[in-house]
C-alpha positions as CSV (number, residue, x, y, z in Angstrom):
1,M,0.0,0.0,-0.1
2,T,1.5,3.3,-0.8
3,A,0.8,6.4,1.4
4,P,-1.1,9.0,-0.9
5,H,0.2,12.4,-0.7
6,R,-0.4,15.2,1.9
7,P,0.1,18.8,2.6
8,P,3.7,19.2,5.1
9,L,2.7,19.5,8.8
10,T,3.2,23.4,9.4
11,H,3.4,22.8,13.1
12,T,7.1,23.1,14.6
13,P,7.0,21.4,18.5
14,T,8.3,23.8,21.0
15,H,9.2,21.4,23.8
16,L,11.7,19.2,21.9
17,P,14.6,18.5,24.5
18,T,18.1,18.8,23.4
19,P,20.6,16.9,25.3
20,T,22.3,18.7,28.4
21,D,24.5,18.0,31.3
22,A,22.6,20.2,33.5
23,P,20.3,18.7,36.6
24,P,17.3,17.7,36.5
25,R,14.8,20.6,36.8
26,P,12.3,19.9,39.9
27,T,8.9,19.5,39.3
28,T,6.2,21.7,40.1
29,A,2.8,21.3,41.4
30,G,0.2,19.7,39.8
31,T,-2.4,17.1,39.8
32,A,-1.9,13.5,38.7
33,G,-3.9,11.9,35.9
34,P,-7.5,11.1,36.5
35,A,-8.6,8.4,38.9
36,G,-10.1,5.1,37.4
37,R,-8.1,5.2,33.9
38,L,-4.4,4.1,33.3
39,P,-2.5,7.5,33.7
40,E,-1.8,8.6,30.4
41,A,1.5,11.0,29.4
42,G,1.0,14.9,29.3
43,N,-0.6,15.0,33.0
44,P,0.0,18.1,34.6
45,A,2.9,18.3,36.4
46,T,3.1,17.2,40.0
47,P,4.7,17.8,42.9
48,A,8.6,17.8,43.4
49,L,10.1,14.8,44.8
50,S,13.1,15.2,47.3
51,A,14.8,12.6,46.1
52,P,19.0,12.8,46.3
53,S,20.7,12.5,42.9
54,A,20.3,9.2,41.5
55,G,23.0,6.7,41.7
56,H,24.1,7.3,45.5
57,A,24.8,4.1,47.3
58,V,25.2,2.6,50.7
59,G,28.6,1.6,50.1
60,P,30.3,-1.3,50.5
61,L,32.4,-2.3,53.9
62,P,35.7,-1.4,53.3
63,D,36.6,-4.7,55.4
64,P,34.8,-7.3,54.0
65,A,36.0,-9.6,56.5
66,V,34.8,-8.0,59.5
67,P,32.4,-9.0,61.7
68,P,28.5,-8.3,61.4
69,G,28.2,-4.7,63.2
70,Q,30.8,-3.2,61.2
71,P,29.8,0.3,60.2
72,G,29.1,1.0,56.4
73,V,29.6,4.1,54.2
74,D,27.5,6.2,53.0
75,A,28.7,6.7,49.8
76,A,26.9,9.9,49.0
77,A,28.4,11.9,52.5
78,G,31.5,9.5,53.3
79,R,30.4,8.4,56.8
80,A,29.6,5.6,58.5
81,V,26.0,5.1,58.7
82,G,25.6,1.0,60.1
83,R,25.0,-2.2,58.1
84,L,23.0,-4.6,58.0
85,P,23.8,-7.9,60.3
86,G,23.9,-10.8,58.1
87,A,24.3,-15.0,58.7
88,E,27.4,-16.4,58.4
89,G,29.6,-15.8,55.3
90,P,30.9,-13.1,53.9
91,V,29.5,-9.6,55.3
92,D,26.6,-8.1,53.6
93,R,27.3,-5.1,52.1
94,L,24.5,-2.6,51.5
95,V,23.1,-2.1,48.1
96,P,23.2,0.9,45.6
97,G,19.9,2.2,45.4
98,P,17.5,3.6,42.6
99,G,19.8,6.0,40.6
100,A,21.0,6.0,37.1
101,G,20.9,2.4,35.5
102,D,23.0,0.5,32.6
103,G,21.6,-1.3,29.9
104,V,20.6,-5.2,30.1
105,V,18.5,-6.3,27.0
106,G,14.8,-5.6,27.9
107,R,13.8,-9.2,27.7
108,S,11.6,-10.6,30.4
109,G,10.2,-14.3,30.7
110,L,10.6,-17.0,28.6
111,D,10.4,-16.0,25.2
112,P,13.4,-17.6,23.2
113,A,15.0,-14.5,22.2
114,P,14.3,-10.3,22.7
115,T,11.2,-9.3,20.5
116,G,10.0,-6.2,21.6
117,G,6.9,-6.2,22.9
118,A,7.6,-9.6,24.1
119,D,9.8,-7.8,26.6
120,R,6.7,-8.2,29.0
121,G,7.4,-11.7,29.4
122,L,8.0,-13.9,32.5
123,P,9.9,-11.4,34.9
124,E,13.1,-13.1,35.8
125,A,12.6,-14.3,39.6
126,A,15.7,-13.9,42.1
127,G,16.2,-13.1,45.8
128,S,16.5,-9.7,46.7
129,A,19.8,-7.8,46.9
130,G,20.8,-7.1,50.7
131,R,19.2,-4.5,51.7
132,A,18.1,-2.6,54.6
133,V,14.2,-2.4,54.9
134,S,13.0,1.3,53.7
135,G,11.4,4.1,55.4
136,P,8.6,6.0,53.3
137,A,11.1,9.1,54.0
138,A,14.5,9.8,55.3
139,G,14.6,8.6,58.9
140,D,11.3,6.9,59.6
141,A,11.1,3.7,61.5
142,V,9.6,1.2,59.3
143,G,10.1,-2.3,57.7
144,R,9.7,-4.7,60.9
145,L,7.3,-7.5,61.3
146,P,4.3,-7.2,63.9
147,G,5.8,-7.7,67.0
148,T,9.3,-8.0,65.7
149,A,11.9,-5.9,66.9
150,V,15.2,-4.6,65.0
151,S,18.8,-5.4,65.9
152,P,20.5,-3.1,67.4
153,G,22.2,-0.3,65.0
154,R,20.1,-1.4,62.1
155,P,20.1,1.1,59.3
156,V,17.2,3.1,57.8
157,V,17.3,3.8,54.2
158,D,15.3,6.4,52.3
159,A,13.7,4.5,49.2
160,V,13.7,7.5,47.3
161,A,17.8,7.9,47.5
162,D,18.3,4.8,49.0
163,R,20.7,5.9,51.0
164,A,20.9,4.8,54.7
165,V,20.1,7.6,56.8
166,G,20.3,6.4,60.4
167,R,19.9,3.5,62.7
168,L,16.8,1.7,64.8
169,P,17.1,0.9,68.4
170,G,15.8,-2.4,69.3
171,T,16.1,-5.5,70.7
172,A,19.2,-7.5,69.8
173,V,18.0,-10.8,67.6
174,S,20.4,-13.6,65.9
175,P,21.8,-12.9,62.8
176,A,20.5,-15.8,61.4
177,A,16.8,-14.7,62.3
178,H,17.5,-11.4,61.3
179,A,18.1,-12.7,57.8
180,V,14.9,-14.8,57.8
181,A,13.1,-12.0,58.6
182,E,14.6,-9.6,55.9
183,R,14.0,-12.4,53.2
184,D,10.3,-12.7,54.0
185,R,10.0,-9.3,53.1
186,G,11.9,-9.6,50.2
187,W,14.9,-8.0,50.6
188,L,17.9,-10.5,50.5
189,S,19.2,-13.9,48.8
190,E,19.4,-16.9,50.6
191,D,22.9,-16.4,51.4
192,G,22.3,-12.2,52.1
193,G,24.6,-11.4,49.2
194,S,24.9,-8.2,47.6
195,V,25.5,-8.9,44.0
196,G,23.2,-9.8,41.3
197,R,21.3,-9.2,37.7
198,T,21.9,-5.3,37.2
199,V,19.1,-3.3,37.4
200,L,18.9,-0.2,35.1
201,D,17.9,3.2,34.8
202,P,16.5,3.2,31.4
203,S,16.7,7.4,31.0
204,T,20.3,7.1,31.8
205,G,21.2,3.7,30.4
206,R,23.5,3.0,34.1
207,V,23.3,0.7,36.8
208,V,21.0,1.4,39.5
209,T,21.4,-1.5,41.6
210,R,21.7,-5.3,41.5
211,V,19.3,-7.7,42.5
212,P,20.3,-11.7,42.8
213,D,18.3,-14.2,41.3
214,T,16.2,-16.5,43.6
215,D,17.4,-19.6,42.8
216,E,15.4,-23.0,42.6
217,A,15.8,-23.3,46.5
218,G,14.5,-20.0,46.8
219,V,11.5,-20.4,44.8
220,A,11.0,-23.6,46.8
221,D,11.2,-21.7,50.0
222,A,9.4,-19.0,49.1
223,V,6.5,-21.5,48.1
224,A,6.4,-23.5,51.0
225,R,6.1,-20.7,53.2
226,A,3.4,-19.5,51.2
227,D,1.8,-22.8,51.3
228,E,2.4,-23.1,54.9
229,A,0.7,-19.4,55.7
230,F,-2.1,-20.4,53.3
231,R,-3.2,-23.7,55.3
232,E,-2.3,-22.3,58.9
233,V,-3.3,-18.8,58.6
234,W,-4.7,-17.1,55.6
235,A,-7.3,-19.7,54.5
236,G,-9.0,-19.4,58.1
237,T,-9.3,-15.7,58.5
238,S,-12.7,-14.3,57.8
239,P,-13.6,-12.1,54.8
240,A,-14.2,-8.9,57.0
241,H,-10.4,-9.4,58.7
242,R,-8.9,-10.0,55.0
243,A,-10.7,-6.8,53.9
244,G,-9.3,-4.6,56.9
245,L,-5.9,-5.6,56.4
246,L,-6.3,-4.8,52.3
247,R,-7.5,-1.7,53.4
248,E,-4.1,-1.0,55.5
249,L,-2.1,-1.8,52.5
250,A,-3.7,0.5,50.7
251,N,-3.1,3.3,53.1
252,L,0.8,2.0,53.1
253,L,0.1,3.0,49.3
254,R,-1.0,6.2,49.6
255,D,1.7,7.0,52.9
256,D,4.7,6.0,50.4
257,R,3.3,7.5,47.4
258,D,6.1,9.9,46.4
259,Q,8.4,7.2,47.4
260,F,7.0,4.3,45.3
261,A,6.6,6.8,42.4
262,A,10.1,8.0,42.7
263,L,11.1,4.1,42.4
264,E,8.7,3.8,38.9
265,R,10.3,6.9,37.6
266,R,13.7,5.7,38.4
267,N,13.7,2.0,37.7
268,A,10.8,2.4,34.6
269,G,11.3,5.2,33.3
270,K,8.3,7.1,33.8
271,P,7.4,10.6,34.0
272,T,6.7,11.9,37.8
273,A,3.1,12.3,36.8
274,R,2.5,9.5,35.6
275,A,3.8,7.5,38.1
276,L,2.1,9.1,41.1
277,G,-1.7,8.2,38.9
278,E,-0.4,4.8,38.5
279,V,0.3,4.5,42.7
280,D,-3.4,6.0,43.0
281,F,-4.6,3.6,41.2
282,A,-3.2,0.7,42.7
283,A,-4.2,1.8,46.0
284,Q,-7.7,2.3,44.6
285,V,-7.8,-1.2,43.2
286,V,-6.8,-2.7,46.6
287,D,-9.5,-1.0,48.3
288,W,-12.2,-2.3,45.8
289,F,-10.7,-5.8,46.4
290,A,-11.2,-5.0,50.1
291,A,-14.6,-4.5,49.6
292,S,-15.4,-7.3,47.0
293,A,-14.0,-9.8,49.9
294,R,-17.3,-9.5,51.4
295,Y,-19.4,-9.5,48.5
296,P,-21.8,-12.5,48.4
297,V,-20.9,-15.6,46.0
298,G,-22.5,-19.0,45.2
299,E,-26.4,-19.8,44.9
300,T,-28.9,-21.9,47.2
301,H,-30.7,-24.4,45.1
302,P,-33.9,-26.1,45.7
303,A,-33.5,-29.2,47.9
304,A,-35.7,-32.1,49.3
305,P,-37.1,-31.8,52.6
306,G,-34.0,-31.9,55.6
307,M,-31.6,-31.2,52.5
308,R,-30.0,-27.9,51.9
309,T,-27.9,-28.1,48.6
310,Y,-25.8,-24.4,47.8
311,T,-22.3,-23.6,46.0
312,D,-19.9,-21.7,47.3
313,R,-16.3,-20.6,46.4
314,V,-12.8,-21.8,47.6
315,P,-9.7,-20.4,47.4
316,V,-6.9,-22.2,45.2
317,G,-4.2,-22.0,47.3
318,V,-0.7,-20.4,46.7
319,C,-0.9,-18.4,43.8
320,A,1.8,-17.0,41.4
321,A,1.7,-13.6,40.3
322,I,3.8,-12.9,37.5
323,A,3.9,-8.9,36.5
324,P,5.6,-7.3,33.4
325,N,7.7,-4.2,33.2
326,N,5.7,-1.8,31.6
327,Y,3.4,-1.3,34.9
328,P,5.5,-2.9,37.5
329,L,3.6,-2.0,40.7
330,L,0.2,-1.5,39.3
331,L,-0.3,-4.9,37.2
332,A,1.5,-6.8,40.3
333,V,-1.1,-5.5,42.5
334,W,-4.0,-5.8,40.5
335,K,-3.1,-9.5,41.0
336,I,-1.9,-9.7,44.7
337,A,-5.0,-7.6,45.9
338,A,-7.3,-10.0,44.3
339,A,-5.6,-13.0,45.2
340,L,-5.4,-11.9,48.7
341,A,-9.4,-10.8,49.1
342,Y,-10.3,-14.1,48.2
343,G,-8.3,-16.0,50.5
344,N,-5.0,-17.0,48.8
345,T,-1.6,-16.5,49.2
346,V,1.1,-14.9,47.1
347,V,4.1,-15.2,45.3
348,V,4.9,-12.5,43.1
349,K,7.5,-12.0,40.7
350,P,8.5,-8.9,38.7
351,A,10.3,-8.4,35.8
352,P,13.7,-9.0,35.8
353,E,14.1,-4.9,34.7
354,T,11.9,-3.4,37.1
355,P,12.2,-5.3,40.7
356,L,12.4,-2.0,43.0
357,S,8.8,-1.1,43.4
358,I,7.4,-4.3,43.9
359,R,10.6,-5.3,46.3
360,R,9.3,-2.1,48.3
361,L,5.6,-3.2,48.4
362,V,6.3,-6.5,49.6
363,G,8.8,-5.2,52.6
364,R,6.1,-2.6,53.6
365,A,3.2,-5.3,53.3
366,A,5.4,-7.4,55.5
367,E,4.3,-4.8,58.8
368,V,0.4,-5.5,57.6
369,L,0.2,-9.2,56.6
370,P,1.2,-12.5,58.3
371,G,4.4,-14.0,57.8
372,G,4.3,-15.8,54.2
373,V,1.2,-14.4,53.0
374,L,2.8,-12.2,50.2
375,T,6.2,-13.0,49.2
376,A,8.8,-12.1,46.1
377,V,11.1,-13.7,44.0
378,Y,13.2,-12.4,41.4
379,G,14.9,-13.1,38.5
380,G,14.1,-14.3,34.9
381,A,12.9,-17.1,32.7
382,G,14.3,-19.5,34.8
383,T,12.5,-18.5,38.0
384,G,9.1,-18.1,36.1
385,R,9.4,-21.5,35.1
386,L,10.1,-22.9,38.7
387,L,7.1,-20.9,39.7
388,C,4.8,-22.5,37.2
389,D,6.2,-26.0,37.8
390,H,6.2,-25.9,41.4
391,P,3.4,-28.5,42.7
392,A,2.4,-26.3,45.3
393,V,1.2,-23.3,43.4
394,G,-2.3,-23.5,42.7
395,M,-2.6,-21.3,40.0
396,V,-0.5,-18.9,37.8
397,S,-1.4,-15.2,36.7
398,F,0.7,-13.7,34.0
399,T,1.0,-10.5,32.0
400,G,3.6,-10.6,29.3
401,S,3.9,-11.4,25.9
402,T,2.1,-14.1,24.2
403,A,5.2,-16.3,23.4
404,A,5.7,-16.3,26.9
405,G,2.3,-16.6,27.8
406,R,2.3,-20.1,25.5
407,E,4.8,-21.6,27.7
408,V,3.4,-20.7,30.8
409,A,0.1,-22.7,29.5
410,R,2.1,-25.3,28.6
411,R,3.7,-25.8,31.7
412,C,1.0,-24.9,34.0
413,A,-0.9,-27.8,31.9
414,D,1.4,-30.7,32.9
415,G,-0.1,-30.0,36.3
416,L,-3.2,-29.2,35.9
417,K,-3.2,-25.9,37.2
418,P,-5.6,-23.1,36.3
419,V,-3.9,-20.1,34.1
420,S,-4.8,-16.3,33.7
421,L,-3.2,-14.9,30.5
422,E,-2.8,-11.2,29.9
423,L,-1.1,-11.2,26.9
424,G,-0.1,-8.9,23.5
425,G,-1.8,-6.8,21.6
426,K,-2.2,-5.2,17.8
427,S,-5.1,-2.8,18.6
428,P,-7.4,-1.0,15.8
429,V,-8.2,2.4,16.4
430,V,-11.3,3.0,13.7
431,V,-12.2,6.4,12.9
432,F,-14.9,7.3,10.5
433,R,-15.7,10.8,8.4
434,D,-18.5,11.5,10.5
435,A,-16.5,11.4,14.1
436,D,-15.6,14.4,15.9
437,L,-12.0,14.2,14.3
438,D,-10.7,16.2,16.8
439,A,-11.1,14.4,20.0
440,A,-10.1,11.2,17.5
441,A,-7.0,12.5,16.8
442,R,-6.1,13.3,20.4
443,A,-7.2,10.0,21.7
444,V,-5.2,8.1,18.8
445,V,-2.1,10.2,19.8
446,T,-2.8,8.9,23.4
447,G,-3.2,5.5,22.4
448,F,0.0,5.0,20.6
449,T,2.4,7.1,22.5
450,G,1.0,6.6,26.0
451,N,3.8,4.9,28.4
452,S,5.9,5.5,25.3
453,G,3.6,2.8,23.9
454,Q,4.5,0.4,26.2
455,M,0.9,-0.9,26.7
456,C,-0.5,-4.2,25.8
457,V,-3.8,-1.7,24.6
458,A,-1.7,0.5,23.0
459,G,-4.2,1.8,19.8
460,T,-1.0,1.1,17.0
461,R,-3.2,0.5,13.9
462,L,-5.1,3.5,12.6
463,V,-8.0,2.5,10.6
464,V,-9.1,5.6,9.0
465,D,-12.0,6.7,6.3
466,R,-10.3,7.6,3.1
467,A,-12.4,10.9,2.4
468,V,-10.1,12.0,5.6
469,H,-7.2,10.0,5.4
470,D,-4.8,13.0,4.6
471,D,-6.0,15.6,7.2
472,F,-6.5,13.1,9.7
473,V,-3.2,11.6,9.4
474,G,-1.5,15.2,9.4
475,R,-3.1,16.1,12.4
476,V,-2.2,13.0,14.7
477,A,1.5,13.5,13.1
478,E,1.3,16.9,14.6
479,L,-0.1,16.2,18.0
480,A,2.6,13.9,18.2
481,A,5.4,15.7,17.1
482,A,4.3,18.1,19.9
483,L,5.2,15.7,22.6
484,R,8.1,16.2,24.7
485,V,10.5,13.0,24.9
486,G,12.6,13.8,27.9
487,R,14.2,13.0,31.2
488,P,11.4,11.3,33.7
489,Q,11.8,13.8,36.3
490,D,11.2,16.8,34.1
491,A,8.0,18.6,34.8
492,G,7.3,19.2,31.0
493,T,8.3,15.5,30.0
494,D,5.4,13.3,28.3
495,L,7.2,10.2,26.6
496,G,10.2,9.3,29.0
497,P,12.4,5.9,27.8
498,L,11.5,2.6,26.7
499,I,12.2,-0.1,29.1
500,S,15.7,-1.2,27.4
501,R,18.3,-0.6,24.7
502,A,17.3,-3.4,22.8
503,A,13.8,-2.3,23.0
504,A,14.4,1.0,21.2
505,D,16.7,-0.6,18.7
506,R,13.7,-2.9,17.6
507,A,11.3,-0.2,16.8
508,A,14.1,1.7,14.8
509,A,14.6,-1.3,12.9
510,V,10.7,-1.9,12.5
511,V,10.3,1.6,11.1
512,E,13.5,1.3,8.6
513,E,12.2,-2.0,7.5
514,A,8.6,-0.3,6.6
515,A,10.4,2.7,5.2
516,A,12.3,0.6,2.7
517,R,9.2,-1.1,1.8
518,G,7.6,2.2,0.4
519,A,5.6,3.2,3.8
520,E,5.8,6.9,4.6
521,V,7.7,7.7,7.9
522,I,6.4,10.6,9.5
523,L,9.0,12.0,12.3
524,P,8.6,15.1,14.2
525,P,9.9,18.4,12.1
526,G,13.5,18.4,12.3
527,R,14.2,14.9,13.5
528,S,16.0,12.1,11.3
529,A,16.0,8.9,13.1
530,V,13.7,6.8,15.6
531,R,15.8,7.1,18.7
532,H,16.3,10.1,20.7
533,D,20.0,10.8,22.0
534,L,20.0,11.9,25.4
535,D,21.5,11.2,28.7
536,G,22.9,7.8,27.1
537,G,18.7,6.8,27.7
538,F,16.6,4.4,25.8
539,F,14.6,7.1,24.0
540,V,12.5,7.2,20.9
541,H,10.5,9.7,18.8
542,P,6.7,8.9,18.2
543,V,6.5,7.6,14.7
544,V,3.7,7.4,12.2
545,V,4.2,4.8,9.5
546,D,1.4,5.8,6.9
547,G,0.9,3.1,4.2
548,A,2.6,0.6,6.1
549,P,2.8,-3.2,4.4
550,A,0.2,-5.2,5.7
551,D,2.4,-8.1,6.0
552,G,5.5,-6.1,7.7
553,R,6.3,-5.9,11.5
554,A,4.9,-2.7,11.6
555,W,1.4,-3.6,10.8
556,R,1.1,-6.7,12.3
557,E,3.6,-6.9,15.3
558,E,3.0,-5.6,19.0
559,I,6.4,-3.3,19.1
560,F,5.6,-1.8,22.6
561,A,7.2,1.5,21.4
562,P,5.3,5.1,20.0
563,V,4.9,3.5,16.5
564,L,1.6,4.0,14.8
565,A,1.1,2.3,11.6
566,V,-1.8,3.5,9.1
567,A,-4.3,2.2,6.7
568,S,-7.2,3.4,5.0
569,F,-10.9,2.2,3.7
570,D,-13.6,2.9,1.8
571,T,-16.6,0.8,3.3
572,D,-17.6,-0.5,6.5
573,A,-16.9,-4.0,5.6
574,E,-13.3,-2.7,4.8
575,A,-13.1,-1.0,7.8
576,L,-13.9,-4.2,10.1
577,A,-11.5,-6.6,8.1
578,L,-8.8,-4.4,8.4
579,A,-9.4,-3.8,12.4
580,H,-9.6,-7.7,12.5
581,D,-6.1,-8.0,10.5
582,T,-4.6,-9.5,13.6
583,A,-4.1,-12.7,15.5
584,Y,-4.7,-10.5,18.6
585,G,-8.0,-9.8,20.5
586,L,-7.2,-7.4,23.4
587,S,-8.9,-4.2,22.4
588,A,-10.4,-2.1,20.0
589,S,-11.7,1.5,19.1
590,V,-13.8,2.9,17.0
591,W,-14.9,6.8,16.4
592,T,-18.5,7.6,14.9
593,S,-21.2,9.8,15.1
594,D,-23.8,7.3,13.6
595,A,-25.5,5.4,16.2
596,D,-26.4,2.1,14.1
597,R,-23.0,1.9,13.2
598,V,-21.9,2.2,17.0
599,E,-24.2,-0.6,17.7
600,R,-23.2,-2.9,14.7
601,F,-19.3,-2.3,15.3
602,S,-19.4,-2.3,19.0
603,S,-20.8,-5.9,18.4
604,A,-18.6,-7.1,16.2
605,L,-15.5,-6.0,17.1
606,R,-13.5,-9.0,18.1
607,A,-11.8,-7.7,21.3
608,G,-11.9,-8.0,25.1
609,M,-12.5,-4.3,25.6
610,V,-14.5,-2.2,22.8
611,W,-14.2,1.4,23.4
612,V,-16.6,3.8,21.4
613,N,-15.5,7.7,21.0
614,T,-13.4,7.4,23.9
615,W,-10.4,5.2,24.6
616,G,-8.2,3.7,27.3
617,D,-10.7,4.0,30.0
618,T,-10.0,1.2,32.7
619,E,-11.5,1.0,36.2
620,E,-11.2,-0.7,39.3
621,T,-15.1,-2.1,39.4
622,V,-15.0,-3.4,35.6
623,S,-13.2,-6.7,34.5
624,V,-10.6,-6.6,31.7
625,G,-8.8,-9.0,29.6
626,G,-8.2,-10.5,25.9
627,L,-9.7,-12.8,23.7
628,G,-7.9,-14.9,21.1
629,R,-4.0,-14.4,21.1
630,S,-4.4,-11.4,23.7
631,G,-5.3,-14.5,26.3
632,Y,-8.0,-15.3,28.5
633,G,-9.1,-15.1,32.1
634,R,-9.9,-11.5,33.7
635,E,-8.4,-8.5,36.0
636,L,-10.1,-6.0,37.8
637,G,-13.9,-6.4,38.4
638,I,-16.5,-8.8,39.8
639,H,-15.1,-11.7,37.2
640,A,-11.5,-11.8,38.9
641,V,-13.0,-13.9,41.6
642,E,-13.2,-16.7,39.0
643,G,-9.4,-16.9,38.5
644,Y,-8.5,-16.9,42.1
645,T,-11.2,-19.2,43.4
646,R,-13.1,-22.2,42.0
647,P,-16.8,-23.3,42.8
648,R,-17.9,-25.9,45.0
649,A,-21.1,-28.0,45.2
650,V,-22.4,-28.6,49.1
651,W,-25.2,-31.0,50.0
652,V,-25.9,-30.9,53.8
653,A,-28.4,-33.7,55.4
654,H,-30.4,-32.2,58.3
655,R,-32.3,-35.2,59.0
656,R,-30.7,-38.7,60.0
657,G,-30.4,-41.6,57.9
658,R,-30.5,-39.5,54.5
């Protein structure tokens, strides 16, 4: 398909960033995105975070052979601040905190090779690095299991800078017991070591910290503790009690809002306003599932005299929650909150690129939840397989690529364990000539650039009425060009980096391939390449690929980058055929003012989520999920209970002899 001629764009963006070595600008006051939907880029700026500069580390002990209790060093200030007592073996070192990162390939999961959108596969699991428990702000005394005293001189860490800021006095406990408590929070590997997989800041390409992979014994231990907590504690709690604890967890998210947002910004490259909006939505989700824990379930059936027959729902036991790297905290919370509300325990595994917010969540949750109810493992494909294969895991909830989802399903099939899969997408946005074209253009831009295009529901295929094609595509390109690509901490940033160098390189390669095959590539004015050179980070410009080949990657594959492929139609039937020209079925959007067409298309579109004259609306009360190669099972809303419980039939005889 060859793109028709269009008039040149006249708008020149005024907010395109230029590379500079100047320090990041503080954000200014404002508000986060609207609650109840996935926050989009371009929200007003939000209050400044007081994080010290990236990359500060609580440095290694000067002498690794000294006994536990040797003071550590604050690398930023050059003074002793205390250390974490450890078990036997080399003295534990405090780990560098969320700062600038280095670029490992952005692959997560079971995918055999990096595949762009498949970067959301099974997050590699591992034990956490040997760090002290974080506080919500510098000097806050937090991080203890209820009723457990901390060891003398234990350092308190500011999670925004990840630096030790003081010590908490307390009753002494043995180094071994202390290490177990910290491991339960998801902070330490089994040996308390401080080396492991590199975690990066995608906005700079430099190392933030290292998080050790959890080995087979560590995964088995985490599952065993979750199984014990389920059988001996959690399954026997009342729905009202679980609801109360979940409300406390939601309050912890709100209390630590700035700290969680800072971790998402520095580890996932999210602009501050977006990160804050995601933390807010996560807290709303926990609150909703706290309420849903007390919703009635089951039915009472007609029965003979002396009999009572009913159905109820019972928890599955230990749930493995495998989260992606595009919404590290938010999508993990979707799974955790639902599973806990319905009486399960959870072993959560974040993506290997983005473990830091989950590490903090598990640590803070240990102050509220009984031990073993929520644990974490860390690493990559290998650890994901261990979770799928473990016989004590009752179900697996996975968000990631379709390739990785297939392997999850295969491995779980061997154990006949249920799976919930939210997988890839290549979603269409269909625009008719009678639509509100200005509103549609804004929605299209939000749909393919939101979260820098790293969304499974991204509307990355524009199917537009040929009668308005030129003007509409020009308007979309103009709006996209006006978005600022920049540092996540800068107030004016709309689009942060992609998660990895491999993801950015793949986006550029897909666009270059389409151009070589005759597609028209529209970049922001003054730009000649997809990659954006800034601070060594993994930035790309938003790109419109008009006339993308129907068999090319730009049209067919999930790219996980702000790349929009465009095709045009003449008839309603052709529009529907183009919308369905994909194996995915996660979402679709249609724009028209014709009421009859609204009904026909909302009924005919094969997608788990359909938006009419809008895009991206997501609420904690509405269940969402995909069709086809986008997976099965539902997150959020009343249907989430179906994945985390199983129906049971009960007959009770009240007369002797029956």
